[in-house]
C-alpha positions as CSV (number, residue, x, y, z in Angstrom):
1,X,-21.8,8.3,-14.8
2,X,-21.2,8.0,-11.1
3,X,-20.4,4.3,-11.4
4,X,-17.6,5.0,-13.9
5,X,-14.2,3.9,-12.7
6,X,-11.6,6.7,-12.3
7,X,-9.2,4.8,-14.5
8,X,-11.7,4.9,-17.4
9,X,-11.9,8.7,-17.4
10,X,-9.6,10.9,-19.6
11,X,-6.1,11.3,-18.2
12,X,-6.6,15.0,-17.6
13,X,-9.7,14.3,-15.5
14,X,-7.8,11.6,-13.6
15,X,-5.1,14.2,-12.8
16,X,-7.6,16.7,-11.5
17,X,-9.2,14.0,-9.3
18,X,-5.8,13.0,-7.9
19,X,-5.1,16.6,-7.1
20,X,-8.4,17.0,-5.3
21,X,-7.8,13.8,-3.3
22,X,-4.4,15.0,-2.3
23,X,-5.9,18.3,-1.2
24,X,-8.4,16.3,0.8
25,X,-5.4,14.8,2.6
26,X,-5.2,11.4,1.0
27,X,-1.7,9.9,0.6
28,X,-0.1,6.6,-0.1
29,X,-2.4,3.6,-0.1
30,X,-5.5,5.7,0.5
31,X,-4.8,7.8,-2.6
32,X,-4.1,4.7,-4.6
33,X,-7.4,3.1,-3.5
34,X,-9.2,6.3,-4.3
35,X,-7.8,6.4,-7.8
36,X,-8.8,2.7,-8.3
37,X,-12.4,3.3,-7.2
38,X,-15.5,4.5,-8.9
39,X,-16.4,8.2,-9.1
40,X,-19.4,7.6,-6.7
41,X,-17.1,6.2,-4.1
42,X,-15.4,9.5,-3.8
43,X,-18.4,11.8,-3.3
44,X,-18.0,11.8,0.5
45,X,-14.3,12.9,0.1
46,X,-14.3,15.3,-2.8
47,X,-16.9,17.3,-4.8
48,X,-17.6,15.1,-7.8
49,X,-20.2,17.4,-9.4
50,X,-17.7,19.0,-11.8
51,X,-16.6,15.5,-13.0
52,X,-20.2,14.4,-13.6
53,X,-20.7,17.5,-15.8
54,X,-17.6,16.7,-17.8
55,X,-18.9,13.2,-18.5
56,X,-22.2,14.6,-19.9
57,X,-20.4,16.7,-22.5
């Protein structure tokens, strides 16, 4: 699950991740790069645990 690209997740989940990234201070190109990455790439920036649990359901 951690290797799933953000863009392959449901749009509601993508919006939550984008919100979390913005709250972590990412903007512009950094935000875009985060949204184009894999879930595992973000675990140092945001808490991805809740998104892993969503993927299991």
